[in-house]
N, C-alpha and C positions, 0 to 999 in steps of 0.2 A: 663461453665456458667450454672446457675440453670434455670429450666423452671417452669413456673406457669401455672396451669390449673384451670380455673374458669368455673363452669357450673351452670346452674340454670333454673328454671321454673318460669315464671312470669305470674300472673293472669291478666285478661283483665282490672282490676281496678288499676293495677300498683303495687300490693302487691306481695311479694315473696311467691310462693307456695313451693319451695324447693331450696336447694343450699345455699352456703355462699360465702362471699368474694366480695359481690357487693350490690349496692343499686339501685333498679329500680325507675324511675321517670316517671310517666304517663304525657304525654304532651297534651292529647286529640286528637280526630279524628284519632286514630290509631297510633300515634307517641309515642315512648318510648325512654328514655335515660337509659342506664345501666352504672353506675359509679363503677369502680373497687376500692375496699378498699385499695389494694396495686397496684400502677401503674406498668405497664410493663416497661422494659428498652426501648423498641421501640414499633412499632405498632404490636399488636398480630393478629393472624388469628382468625376470628370470624365466626362461622357457626350458623345459627338460623333456626328454623322451627316452624310453627304455630300448635297449638292444637285447633282444630275446636270447640268443644263443651264443654266437661268437661274432666278433667284429667283421671278419672277412669270409664267413661261410655263406656264400651266395646260393648254395644248393639246399640250405635248410628250408623246409617247407611246412613246419608244424607250428608256427607262431600263432598264438591265440590273440585276437584283437582286444580281449579284455585284460591281457597283461599290460601293466601300466606303471607309471611313476606319478606321484602326487607331490606337489610343492606344499610342504607343511608350514614353513615360515621363512621369511627373508628380512634382513636388515642391511645396513651399509657395510657390514664386515663379513657376512656369511649367509648361507641359506641351508635349509634342511629339506630333504626329500625322503619319501618312503616308496620303495619299489615292491611290486607284488605279482602274484601269478594270476591265472585266469579265473580262479575261484575267489579272488579277493584277499587271499592270505599274504601277509607281508613275507617276502622272500628276497634274499640277496640276488641282485641282478645287475648287469652292466647298464649304464645310462650315459647319455650325452646331454650337454646343457650349453646355453648361451646366456650371459648376463650383460646388460647394457645400461649405462647410466653416466651421470656427470661426476667428474673428479675435480 
């Protein structure tokens, strides 16, 4: 069986910063769907992490460790995440992800 790896970085406005094989869709209030260009055979493993300020700002020193991204749902065609701030409020934020599974 062949495996597919899709990775990407999504800007807080819902546009693609880097990566291919997916289309991000901003849902507002920190919600995002990521639709795979080629569906997986079954449910893939998805891991996501938030980028707090700016992709290349190495001098930024105010990141809160409670700022996070939560995987809400995943199936063979897409996944949904919610991003939030240090107080737990859903907020539009940059995030990165990796999805791995069989095709």
